[in-house]
C-alpha positions as CSV (number, residue, x, y, z in Angstrom):
1,X,51.1,324.2,124.9
2,X,52.4,322.7,121.6
3,X,51.4,319.0,121.9
4,X,53.6,318.2,118.9
5,X,56.7,318.9,120.9
6,X,55.5,316.7,123.8
7,X,54.7,313.9,121.3
8,X,58.3,313.8,120.2
9,X,59.4,312.5,123.6
10,X,56.2,311.0,125.1
11,X,54.2,308.0,123.9
12,X,50.7,308.4,125.5
13,X,49.9,304.8,124.8
14,X,52.7,303.7,127.1
15,X,51.7,305.9,130.1
16,X,48.9,303.6,131.3
17,X,51.1,300.5,130.8
18,X,53.8,302.0,132.9
19,X,51.3,303.0,135.6
20,X,49.9,299.4,135.7
21,X,53.5,298.0,136.0
22,X,54.3,300.5,138.7
23,X,51.1,299.7,140.8
24,X,51.6,295.9,140.2
25,X,55.1,296.1,141.9
26,X,53.9,298.2,144.9
27,X,52.8,295.2,147.1
28,X,56.2,293.5,146.9
29,X,58.5,296.5,147.0
30,X,56.3,299.3,148.0
31,X,58.7,301.8,149.5
32,X,61.5,301.3,147.0
33,X,59.4,301.4,143.9
34,X,57.5,304.5,145.1
35,X,60.5,306.5,146.2
36,X,62.5,305.3,143.2
37,X,59.7,306.3,140.7
38,X,59.4,309.7,142.3
39,X,63.1,310.1,142.9
40,X,64.1,309.4,139.3
41,X,62.0,312.4,138.0
42,X,62.5,314.8,140.9
43,X,66.2,314.4,140.5
44,X,66.6,313.4,136.8
45,X,64.6,316.2,135.3
46,X,66.4,319.1,136.9
47,X,69.8,317.4,136.3
48,X,69.0,316.8,132.6
49,X,67.9,320.5,132.2
50,X,71.0,321.7,133.9
51,X,73.2,319.4,131.8
52,X,71.5,320.6,128.6
53,X,72.0,324.2,129.6
54,X,75.7,323.7,130.3
55,X,76.2,321.9,126.9
56,X,74.3,324.6,125.1
57,X,76.6,327.2,126.7
58,X,79.7,325.3,125.6
59,X,78.3,324.8,122.1
60,X,77.1,328.3,121.5
61,X,80.4,329.7,122.8
62,X,82.5,327.2,120.7
63,X,84.2,326.1,123.8
64,X,87.2,323.7,124.0
65,X,88.6,321.9,126.9
66,X,91.5,324.3,127.3
67,X,89.3,327.3,127.1
68,X,87.1,326.1,129.9
69,X,90.3,325.3,131.9
70,X,91.7,328.8,131.4
71,X,88.6,330.2,133.1
72,X,89.1,327.7,136.0
73,X,92.7,328.9,136.5
74,X,91.7,332.5,136.4
75,X,89.4,331.9,139.5
76,X,92.1,330.2,141.6
77,X,95.6,329.7,140.1
78,X,96.9,328.1,143.2
79,X,94.3,325.4,143.8
80,X,95.6,321.8,143.5
81,X,94.3,320.2,140.3
82,X,96.3,317.0,140.1
83,X,98.2,314.9,142.7
84,X,100.3,311.8,142.2
85,X,101.8,310.3,145.3
86,X,103.2,313.4,147.1
87,X,103.7,315.4,143.9
88,X,101.1,318.1,143.4
89,X,100.2,320.4,140.5
90,X,98.3,323.6,140.9
91,X,96.1,325.1,138.1
92,X,98.9,327.5,137.4
93,X,101.5,324.7,137.1
94,X,99.2,322.6,134.9
95,X,98.7,325.7,132.7
96,X,102.4,326.4,132.4
97,X,103.3,322.8,131.5
98,X,100.7,322.8,128.8
99,X,102.1,326.1,127.5
100,X,105.6,324.6,127.4
101,X,104.3,321.5,125.5
102,X,102.3,323.7,123.1
103,X,105.1,326.1,122.4
104,X,107.7,323.3,121.9
105,X,105.7,321.3,119.4
106,X,104.5,324.4,117.6
107,X,108.1,325.4,117.1
108,X,108.8,322.1,115.4
109,X,106.1,322.9,112.8
110,X,103.4,320.6,114.2
111,X,100.0,321.6,112.9
112,X,96.4,321.0,113.5
113,X,95.5,317.3,113.0
114,X,99.0,315.9,113.5
115,X,99.2,313.0,116.0
116,X,101.4,312.3,119.0
117,X,101.3,309.0,120.8
118,X,101.0,309.2,124.6
119,X,102.3,305.9,125.9
120,X,102.5,306.9,129.6
121,X,101.7,305.2,132.9
122,X,99.6,307.2,135.3
123,X,101.1,310.5,136.5
124,X,100.1,314.1,137.4
125,X,101.6,315.4,134.1
126,X,99.5,313.1,131.9
127,X,96.6,315.5,131.3
128,X,98.8,318.6,131.0
129,X,100.7,317.0,128.2
130,X,97.8,316.0,126.0
131,X,96.1,319.3,126.9
132,X,99.2,321.2,125.7
133,X,99.2,319.3,122.4
134,X,95.5,320.0,121.8
135,X,95.8,323.8,122.4
136,X,95.1,326.7,120.2
137,X,96.7,328.4,117.3
138,X,99.9,330.2,118.2
139,X,100.4,333.4,116.2
140,X,104.0,334.7,116.4
141,X,104.4,338.4,116.8
142,X,107.8,339.3,115.5
143,X,108.0,342.5,117.4
144,X,107.5,340.7,120.7
145,X,109.2,337.4,120.1
146,X,112.4,338.3,118.4
147,X,111.7,339.4,114.8
148,X,113.5,342.7,115.1
149,X,117.0,343.7,115.8
150,X,118.8,342.8,119.0
151,X,120.7,340.1,120.7
152,X,117.7,337.8,120.9
153,X,116.3,338.6,117.4
154,X,116.6,334.9,116.3
155,X,114.7,333.4,119.3
156,X,111.3,333.4,120.7
157,X,110.7,335.1,124.1
158,X,112.6,333.6,127.0
159,X,115.0,330.7,126.5
160,X,113.1,328.4,124.1
161,X,116.3,327.0,122.7
162,X,114.9,326.9,119.1
163,X,114.8,329.5,116.4
164,X,111.8,331.4,115.1
165,X,112.7,334.4,112.8
166,X,110.4,337.1,111.5
167,X,109.8,334.9,108.4
168,X,108.3,332.2,110.7
169,X,104.7,331.5,109.6
170,X,101.8,331.3,111.9
171,X,102.1,328.1,114.0
172,X,99.1,325.9,114.4
173,X,99.0,323.5,117.3
174,X,95.7,321.6,117.9
175,X,97.7,318.3,117.7
176,X,95.8,315.2,118.6
177,X,97.1,313.1,121.4
178,X,96.6,309.3,120.9
179,X,96.3,307.7,124.4
180,X,97.9,304.2,124.1
181,X,97.2,301.3,126.4
182,X,100.4,300.8,128.5
183,X,99.8,297.0,128.6
184,X,100.3,296.6,124.8
185,X,103.5,295.2,123.4
186,X,105.0,294.4,120.0
187,X,102.4,294.1,117.2
188,X,99.4,295.8,119.0
189,X,101.6,298.6,120.2
190,X,103.2,299.0,116.8
191,X,99.7,299.1,115.3
192,X,98.5,301.8,117.6
193,X,101.5,304.1,116.8
194,X,101.4,303.6,113.1
195,X,97.6,303.4,112.5
196,X,97.1,307.0,113.4
197,X,100.5,308.1,111.8
198,X,102.1,309.4,115.0
199,X,104.8,312.0,114.3
200,X,106.1,311.5,117.8
201,X,105.6,309.2,120.8
202,X,106.0,310.3,124.5
203,X,106.5,307.5,127.0
204,X,107.4,307.2,130.6
205,X,110.7,305.7,131.7
206,X,109.0,302.5,133.1
207,X,108.1,301.7,129.5
208,X,111.6,302.1,128.0
209,X,112.0,298.3,127.8
210,X,108.7,298.0,125.9
211,X,109.8,300.6,123.4
212,X,113.3,299.0,123.0
213,X,111.6,295.6,122.4
214,X,109.3,297.1,119.8
215,X,112.2,298.9,118.0
216,X,114.2,295.6,117.9
217,X,111.2,293.9,116.3
218,X,110.9,296.7,113.7
219,X,114.6,296.8,112.8
220,X,115.2,300.0,114.8
221,X,112.6,302.3,113.2
222,X,108.8,302.6,113.1
223,X,106.9,303.5,110.0
224,X,106.9,307.2,109.6
225,X,110.0,307.5,111.8
226,X,108.3,309.2,114.7
227,X,110.5,311.1,117.2
228,X,110.6,309.2,120.5
229,X,110.6,311.2,123.8
230,X,111.1,309.8,127.3
231,X,109.3,311.5,130.2
232,X,110.0,311.2,133.9
233,X,107.0,312.0,136.0
234,X,107.0,314.1,139.2
235,X,108.7,317.2,137.8
236,X,112.1,315.5,137.8
237,X,114.7,316.0,135.0
238,X,117.0,313.3,133.7
239,X,120.3,313.4,131.8
240,X,119.7,312.6,128.1
241,X,122.9,310.6,128.0
242,X,121.2,307.8,129.8
243,X,119.1,307.0,126.7
244,X,121.0,308.1,123.6
245,X,118.3,306.8,121.2
246,X,115.5,308.8,122.8
247,X,115.0,312.5,123.5
248,X,114.3,313.6,127.1
249,X,111.1,315.8,127.0
250,X,111.9,316.8,130.6
251,X,115.2,318.3,129.6
252,X,113.8,320.0,126.5
253,X,110.8,321.6,128.3
254,X,113.1,323.2,131.0
255,X,114.2,325.8,128.4
256,X,110.7,326.5,126.9
257,X,108.9,329.6,127.9
258,X,105.7,329.3,130.0
259,X,104.3,332.6,128.7
260,X,101.5,332.1,126.3
261,X,102.1,333.7,122.9
262,X,99.5,335.7,121.1
263,X,96.5,333.4,120.7
264,X,94.1,333.0,117.8
265,X,91.6,330.2,118.2
266,X,92.0,327.6,115.5
267,X,90.0,324.7,116.9
268,X,86.6,324.6,118.5
269,X,83.7,322.6,120.1
270,X,83.5,320.2,117.1
271,X,87.2,319.4,116.6
272,X,88.9,316.2,117.7
273,X,90.8,316.6,121.1
274,X,92.3,313.1,121.4
275,X,92.1,309.5,120.3
276,X,91.4,306.7,122.8
277,X,92.0,303.2,121.6
278,X,89.2,300.6,122.0
279,X,89.2,296.9,121.2
280,X,88.8,296.2,117.5
281,X,86.1,293.6,116.8
282,X,87.9,292.6,113.6
283,X,91.4,292.6,115.1
284,X,93.7,295.3,116.5
285,X,92.7,298.3,118.6
286,X,90.7,301.1,116.9
287,X,91.3,304.8,117.6
288,X,88.0,306.3,118.7
289,X,87.8,310.1,118.0
290,X,87.0,312.1,121.1
291,X,86.0,315.6,120.1
292,X,86.0,318.5,122.6
293,X,82.2,318.4,122.5
294,X,82.1,314.8,123.7
295,X,84.8,315.4,126.4
296,X,82.8,318.3,127.7
297,X,79.5,316.4,127.5
298,X,80.8,313.3,129.4
299,X,82.6,315.3,132.0
300,X,79.7,317.6,132.6
301,X,77.3,314.6,132.9
302,X,79.4,312.8,135.6
303,X,79.8,316.1,137.5
304,X,76.0,316.6,137.6
305,X,75.1,313.0,138.2
306,X,77.6,312.2,140.9
307,X,77.3,315.7,142.4
308,X,81.0,316.6,142.2
309,X,81.9,320.0,143.6
310,X,84.8,322.3,143.1
311,X,86.0,321.4,146.6
312,X,85.9,317.6,146.0
313,X,89.0,315.4,145.9
314,X,88.4,312.6,143.3
315,X,90.5,309.4,143.8
316,X,91.3,307.7,140.5
317,X,92.9,304.3,140.6
318,X,92.1,303.6,137.0
319,X,94.4,303.9,134.0
320,X,94.5,307.3,132.3
321,X,94.7,305.8,128.8
322,X,91.0,304.9,129.4
323,X,88.1,307.2,128.9
324,X,87.1,306.5,132.5
325,X,90.4,307.8,133.9
326,X,90.9,310.7,131.6
327,X,87.5,312.0,130.5
328,X,85.5,311.1,133.6
329,X,88.4,311.5,136.0
330,X,90.5,314.3,134.8
331,X,87.5,316.0,133.2
332,X,85.9,317.2,136.5
333,X,89.4,318.6,137.5
334,X,90.0,320.5,134.3
335,X,86.5,321.8,133.7
336,X,85.2,322.3,137.2
337,X,88.3,322.7,139.4
338,X,88.0,319.6,141.5
339,X,91.3,317.9,142.5
340,X,92.1,314.5,141.0
341,X,94.3,312.2,143.0
342,X,95.9,309.7,140.7
343,X,97.3,306.3,141.7
344,X,99.7,304.4,139.4
345,X,97.8,301.1,139.6
346,X,94.8,299.9,141.5
347,X,95.5,298.3,144.9
348,X,92.7,296.7,146.9
349,X,94.8,296.6,150.1
350,X,95.7,300.3,149.8
351,X,92.4,301.7,148.4
352,X,90.8,303.0,151.6
353,X,94.1,303.9,153.3
354,X,94.8,306.1,150.2
355,X,91.3,307.7,150.4
356,X,92.0,308.5,154.1
357,X,95.5,309.8,153.4
358,X,94.4,312.1,150.5
359,X,91.1,313.1,152.1
360,X,89.2,311.8,149.1
361,X,85.5,312.6,149.0
362,X,84.7,311.0,145.6
363,X,86.2,307.9,144.0
364,X,86.0,306.1,140.7
365,X,85.5,302.4,140.2
366,X,84.9,299.6,137.7
367,X,83.0,296.5,138.7
368,X,86.1,294.3,139.1
369,X,87.7,296.7,141.6
370,X,84.5,296.6,143.8
371,X,84.7,292.8,143.9
372,X,88.4,293.0,145.0
373,X,87.5,295.6,147.7
374,X,84.7,293.5,149.1
375,X,87.1,290.5,149.2
376,X,89.5,292.4,151.5
377,X,89.4,291.6,155.3
378,X,87.0,293.8,157.2
379,X,88.8,296.8,158.6
380,X,88.1,299.9,160.6
381,X,89.2,301.9,157.5
382,X,86.1,300.6,155.8
383,X,84.2,303.6,157.2
384,X,86.9,305.9,158.4
385,X,87.2,307.5,155.0
386,X,85.3,310.6,153.7
387,X,84.2,309.2,150.4
388,X,80.5,309.9,150.0
389,X,80.0,308.8,146.4
390,X,81.7,306.4,144.0
391,X,80.9,306.5,140.2
392,X,81.7,304.0,137.5
393,X,80.3,301.0,135.7
394,X,80.1,297.3,136.1
395,X,79.1,296.8,139.7
396,X,77.4,293.5,139.9
397,X,73.9,293.3,141.4
398,X,74.7,290.5,143.7
399,X,77.4,292.4,145.6
400,X,75.9,295.9,145.2
401,X,73.9,296.1,148.5
402,X,76.8,294.5,150.5
403,X,79.2,297.0,149.0
404,X,77.1,300.0,149.9
405,X,76.4,298.7,153.4
406,X,79.9,297.9,154.3
407,X,81.6,301.0,153.0
408,X,78.9,303.5,153.5
409,X,79.0,305.1,150.0
410,X,76.5,306.1,147.4
411,X,76.8,304.4,144.0
412,X,76.4,306.3,140.7
413,X,76.4,303.6,138.1
414,X,76.5,304.5,134.5
415,X,76.6,302.8,131.1
416,X,78.4,303.8,127.9
417,X,81.2,303.1,125.5
418,X,84.1,305.4,124.9
419,X,82.9,306.2,121.4
420,X,79.3,305.3,121.7
421,X,76.1,307.3,122.1
422,X,74.0,304.9,124.2
423,X,74.9,306.5,127.5
424,X,72.7,306.1,130.5
425,X,72.9,306.5,134.3
426,X,71.3,304.9,137.3
427,X,69.9,308.0,139.0
428,X,68.2,306.5,142.1
429,X,70.5,303.6,143.2
430,X,68.3,300.8,141.9
431,X,70.4,297.8,142.7
432,X,71.9,296.2,139.5
433,X,70.5,298.8,137.1
434,X,72.8,300.6,134.7
435,X,70.3,303.2,133.5
436,X,66.7,304.2,133.2
437,X,64.5,305.5,130.4
438,X,60.7,305.9,131.0
439,X,58.6,303.6,128.8
440,X,56.2,306.4,128.1
441,X,59.0,308.8,127.1
442,X,61.3,306.6,124.8
443,X,62.6,309.6,122.9
444,X,63.9,311.4,126.1
445,X,67.0,309.3,125.2
446,X,66.7,307.7,121.7
447,X,68.0,304.2,122.4
448,X,66.4,300.9,121.6
449,X,66.9,297.2,122.2
450,X,66.8,295.1,119.0
451,X,66.8,291.4,118.2
452,X,69.9,289.9,116.6
453,X,70.8,286.6,115.0
454,X,72.8,284.6,117.6
455,X,74.9,283.0,114.9
456,X,75.7,285.9,112.6
457,X,75.2,288.8,115.1
458,X,73.3,290.7,112.4
459,X,70.0,292.5,113.3
460,X,66.9,290.6,112.6
461,X,64.6,292.5,110.2
462,X,60.9,292.2,109.6
463,X,60.5,290.5,106.2
464,X,57.5,292.7,105.4
465,X,58.8,296.1,106.3
466,X,62.6,295.5,106.1
467,X,63.0,297.3,109.4
468,X,64.7,295.9,112.5
469,X,62.7,294.1,115.2
470,X,62.5,295.6,118.7
471,X,62.7,293.5,121.8
472,X,59.9,293.4,124.3
473,X,60.3,294.1,128.0
474,X,62.3,291.6,130.0
475,X,63.8,290.2,126.7
476,X,67.5,290.6,126.0
477,X,68.6,292.6,123.0
478,X,71.4,294.6,121.6
479,X,71.3,298.3,122.6
480,X,71.5,300.8,119.7
481,X,71.5,304.6,119.8
482,X,70.1,306.9,117.2
483,X,72.8,309.1,115.6
484,X,71.9,312.8,115.6
485,X,74.7,314.8,114.0
486,X,76.3,317.7,115.9
487,X,74.3,316.8,119.1
488,X,77.0,316.2,121.8
489,X,74.8,313.6,123.5
490,X,73.6,311.5,120.5
491,X,76.3,312.0,117.8
492,X,78.7,309.2,116.9
493,X,82.1,310.6,116.2
494,X,83.6,307.4,114.8
495,X,87.2,306.3,114.6
496,X,90.3,307.4,112.8
497,X,89.7,304.6,110.4
498,X,86.6,305.3,108.3
499,X,86.0,301.6,107.6
500,X,85.8,300.9,111.3
501,X,83.3,303.8,111.6
502,X,80.9,302.5,109.0
503,X,81.0,299.0,110.5
504,X,79.4,300.4,113.7
505,X,76.5,302.2,111.9
506,X,73.2,300.6,111.1
507,X,71.0,302.4,108.6
508,X,67.3,302.2,107.7
509,X,66.7,300.6,111.0
510,X,63.2,302.0,112.0
511,X,62.6,304.3,109.0
512,X,64.3,305.0,105.7
513,X,67.4,307.2,106.0
514,X,67.9,306.9,109.8
515,X,71.3,305.9,111.3
516,X,72.0,304.1,114.6
517,X,75.1,303.2,116.5
518,X,75.5,299.5,117.3
519,X,77.1,298.9,120.7
520,X,77.5,295.1,120.7
521,X,76.1,295.0,124.2
522,X,73.1,292.9,125.2
523,X,70.8,294.6,127.8
524,X,67.4,294.0,129.3
525,X,64.7,296.6,130.1
526,X,62.2,295.8,132.9
527,X,58.6,296.8,133.3
528,X,59.5,300.1,134.9
529,X,62.1,301.2,132.4
530,X,65.3,300.2,134.2
531,X,68.1,298.6,132.1
532,X,70.4,295.8,133.2
533,X,73.5,294.6,131.5
534,X,73.5,291.0,130.2
535,X,76.4,290.3,128.0
536,X,78.7,291.5,125.3
537,X,78.0,290.1,121.8
538,X,80.1,289.6,118.8
539,X,83.9,289.3,118.5
540,X,84.9,290.9,121.8
541,X,84.8,289.9,125.5
542,X,85.3,292.0,128.6
543,X,87.8,290.9,131.2
544,X,89.6,292.7,134.1
545,X,87.8,295.9,133.0
546,X,89.1,295.8,129.4
547,X,87.4,294.9,126.2
548,X,89.4,292.3,124.2
549,X,89.2,291.5,120.5
550,X,88.8,287.8,119.9
551,X,90.3,288.3,116.4
552,X,93.4,289.9,117.8
553,X,93.9,287.1,120.3
554,X,93.2,284.5,117.6
555,X,95.8,286.0,115.3
556,X,98.5,286.2,117.9
557,X,98.1,282.7,119.4
558,X,97.8,281.2,115.9
559,X,101.2,282.8,115.0
560,X,102.7,281.5,118.2
561,X,101.4,278.0,117.8
562,X,101.5,277.7,114.0
563,X,98.0,276.3,114.2
564,X,95.4,277.9,111.9
565,X,92.4,276.3,113.4
566,X,91.8,278.6,116.4
567,X,88.7,280.3,117.9
568,X,88.6,282.5,120.9
569,X,85.6,283.7,123.0
570,X,84.7,284.8,126.6
571,X,83.5,282.4,129.3
572,X,81.9,283.2,132.6
573,X,83.5,282.3,135.9
574,X,81.5,282.2,139.1
575,X,82.1,285.3,141.3
576,X,84.1,287.2,138.6
577,X,83.1,290.2,136.5
578,X,82.9,289.9,132.8
579,X,84.2,286.9,130.8
580,X,87.6,285.3,130.8
581,X,89.2,284.5,127.5
582,X,89.2,280.9,126.2
583,X,90.7,279.4,123.1
584,X,89.8,276.3,121.3
585,X,92.6,275.1,119.1
586,X,92.6,272.3,116.5
587,X,95.8,270.2,116.8
588,X,95.3,266.9,114.9
589,X,99.0,266.4,114.4
590,X,99.7,266.9,118.2
591,X,102.3,269.6,117.6
592,X,101.1,272.2,120.2
593,X,103.8,273.1,122.8
594,X,101.9,274.5,125.8
595,X,105.1,275.9,127.3
596,X,105.8,277.8,124.1
597,X,102.2,279.0,124.0
598,X,102.4,280.3,127.5
599,X,105.7,282.1,126.9
600,X,104.2,283.6,123.7
601,X,101.0,284.9,125.2
602,X,103.0,286.5,128.1
603,X,105.2,288.2,125.7
604,X,102.6,289.1,123.0
605,X,99.4,289.8,124.9
606,X,98.4,292.0,127.9
607,X,97.4,290.1,131.0
608,X,93.7,290.7,130.5
609,X,93.8,289.3,126.9
610,X,95.6,286.1,127.6
611,X,93.4,283.0,127.3
612,X,92.7,281.7,130.8
613,X,91.6,278.4,129.3
614,X,92.7,276.4,126.2
615,X,90.8,273.5,124.9
616,X,92.9,271.3,122.5
617,X,91.0,269.3,119.8
618,X,92.5,266.3,118.0
619,X,90.1,267.0,115.2
620,X,89.2,270.0,113.0
621,X,87.0,272.8,114.3
622,X,83.3,272.2,113.7
623,X,81.8,274.4,111.0
624,X,78.2,275.5,110.3
625,X,76.4,274.9,107.0
626,X,77.7,278.2,105.8
627,X,81.3,277.3,106.7
628,X,81.5,279.5,109.8
629,X,83.0,278.3,113.1
630,X,80.4,277.0,115.6
631,X,81.7,279.4,118.3
632,X,78.5,279.4,120.3
633,X,78.6,275.6,120.9
634,X,82.1,275.7,122.1
635,X,81.2,278.7,124.3
636,X,78.3,276.9,125.9
637,X,80.6,273.9,126.9
638,X,83.2,276.4,128.1
639,X,85.9,274.8,130.4
640,X,83.6,272.3,132.0
641,X,85.7,269.1,132.0
642,X,82.6,267.1,132.8
643,X,81.2,268.0,129.4
644,X,84.3,268.4,127.3
645,X,86.0,265.2,126.1
646,X,89.2,267.1,125.0
647,X,92.1,268.2,127.2
648,X,91.5,271.7,128.8
649,X,94.4,273.7,130.1
650,X,94.3,276.5,132.8
651,X,96.7,279.5,132.7
652,X,97.9,280.1,136.3
653,X,99.7,283.3,135.4
654,X,103.0,281.6,134.5
655,X,102.1,278.4,132.5
656,X,99.3,276.3,131.2
657,X,98.4,273.3,133.4
658,X,96.0,270.6,132.5
659,X,92.8,270.8,134.4
660,X,91.6,268.0,136.5
661,X,88.5,267.7,138.7
662,X,90.2,269.4,141.7
663,X,91.3,272.4,139.7
664,X,87.9,272.7,138.1
665,X,86.0,272.6,141.4
666,X,88.5,275.1,143.0
667,X,87.8,277.6,140.1
668,X,84.0,277.1,140.4
669,X,84.1,277.6,144.2
670,X,86.5,280.6,143.9
671,X,89.2,278.9,145.9
672,X,91.3,279.7,142.9
673,X,90.9,283.4,142.1
674,X,91.1,284.1,138.5
C-alpha cells in the first residue's frame, strides 16, 4: 500500500492522542462514546465513498441539474415532485413548465449568463421557473419549427405567439436565476435587482405592493429597465388588464409550446446555475454563485446523510429563496425523485398537522423553528406523524434531547454557508455537535480553526513564520476551509461581485500560495473531533434564521434618524437562537424621534434585521486608539439596564418603548418572547 497517499489524510502523531481522549471519556459516557466513535466510521466511511462516487459520476458526465432531472422524469413521469397546499405537480408537469419558460425567454434573445430576478414567495412553480431559465442551448431547426413555406412558416412549433424565422440564430438559454429574499424592500431590494443586472424580474402577486413601492422610489423605472412579470401560483391564469404596468407570465406561458426543441448542451457541471443572496458584511446583500456542481454536491450530500429515498415526502416550511429551501429541499426532489411539500410560511401550530396531512416522512428545520415547536402545547399529534428524520442546522444543544424525545425523530444536523466550503455533518446524533472530523485525519476534510484578533477580526499570524496560528482543542476559533479549485466539495465559487469574492479569501495561511475561505463563524473542536458552534464574528449577526449585515442596518437607520454616530451588533437573549440586533446611537443634541425610527425600520428593513434594542447616548461614540468604534464594549453591556447608564428602548413589533426593570426581567425570563 502506498503510505504517501495515507499520509495525505492521516496524521500518525495524532492517533495516540485521539485514543487517549477516547479512553479518558469512557468512564463518564461509556456507551455513548463507544457507539458514537464506532458509528461515525461504520456509517461515515461508506457514505463518504458513495457521495464521492456520485459526484465523480456527475463530474465525468458533465451533468447539470436539468440533465439529472430529465433522467428522473424518464423513470416515472407521473410521480408527484412538488406540492403546495392542494396543488400538485408531477415530473411531467415540472418538465413542461420548465420547457415553456426556456422556450419563451430564448425567443426573446436571452442568452447564457443573462440574469432574471426571482422575487417569489413559496410555491410549487418556484423550482420549475429557475430550472427553465437555467436550461440548455436551444437550436432552432427551420424545417421543423417553421422556416419553410406554409401557413405557420413564421412561427415556432405550436402556438408560441412569437416569431422565429429561418434567419433566427441559435438560441442560447442558460440564464441565471437570482433568488431574491421576499422580505426585502426599497434600497436592499433595488440593490439585489440591479447588482446582478437583471434583464427581467418575476414576482408573485402578493409582492405587487413591494414592487410598486420600489418603482415609486425609483421614479417608475429600475436601472437597466428590466421587464417585470407577475406570476400567480397554483396553475391559475389572471387577466393582464389588472396590472397594466406588469406582464402576466401566466398568460404568456399558456401559448408557449411544451415540446422541447432540438437540444445542444451549452452549459455543464462547472457553470453557474443560480445566484442566492447572502448578507453582505460590508453592506447590502451579495449574490453568491451556485454552480451546477455545488447544487449537485449539496443535494447529494443531504440525500445520503439524511437517508432520503425516492419514496420520501419532504416537508419544507423554509423560504425557497434560501439555499436550505431550494438546494437542500428541492434538490432531493429534482435529482432523486422525492416529493417536496412546500408551505408558504412556517407555522409552529400547523407543523405536525401538516406533516400528518401530507404523510411527510422527512422534514427540514432551522434551529429557531425547533424552539417554536418545542414551545407548543403537548399534543397527541407530536407522535402521530410519520416523520422519521429532520435535517437542518442550528438546533441548540440544550433543547436537542427534549426535542428528539418528544417528537420521536432522528436529527441530521449539518453546518455550512450557502457559498462556503466548510461543510460538515453530525453523523451519529452527538447532542449539540454540528460536525465531526477525526483529529488523526485532519485532511479528510481540509478545514481548520484559527485565532483572530477580537478587535480587528483579522487572523493572528506567527511573527516568525508569517503563517496564521491554529487554535488548540476546546479553544474557540474562526473556521476556514482550504480552497481546491474544481473540486465540488472544497472549491469556493465566490460572488457575482469580484471584490466581495476576494474579501473572503485568505492567502498564504499555512504555506506559501495556499488559499482558504473565511467563514466568519467561531467554532470549538473537542478532544474527540466534534465541532460545536459558538458565535458569528465580524459585521454580521444571525437572527430568526437569517444572517444580517450590521453595515446595512447602520446605513438605513442612520438615514432614517439623520444621526451619523451609529453602531449595530448582535446580542444574545436567553432561550433564543442566534443574536438579536441592537443599535447604539449617539444623539448629543437630543433630536432622535423614536416613533419616526420605528416607522422607518418597519418600512425599510425586514423583520429579522430590525434592531430589537436601541441604546441612545448623549455623548459621542467611544473610539479605540486607532479611531475605530469600540463595538465589543457596547456588545458586552448589551441591553442590561443595570449596567447601562443610558436609555435603552425595546422594539415590540410596532414601536420602541423605553425599557424598565420589569420589561428587562420579562425578556430575561422569556415572559416576553422576542
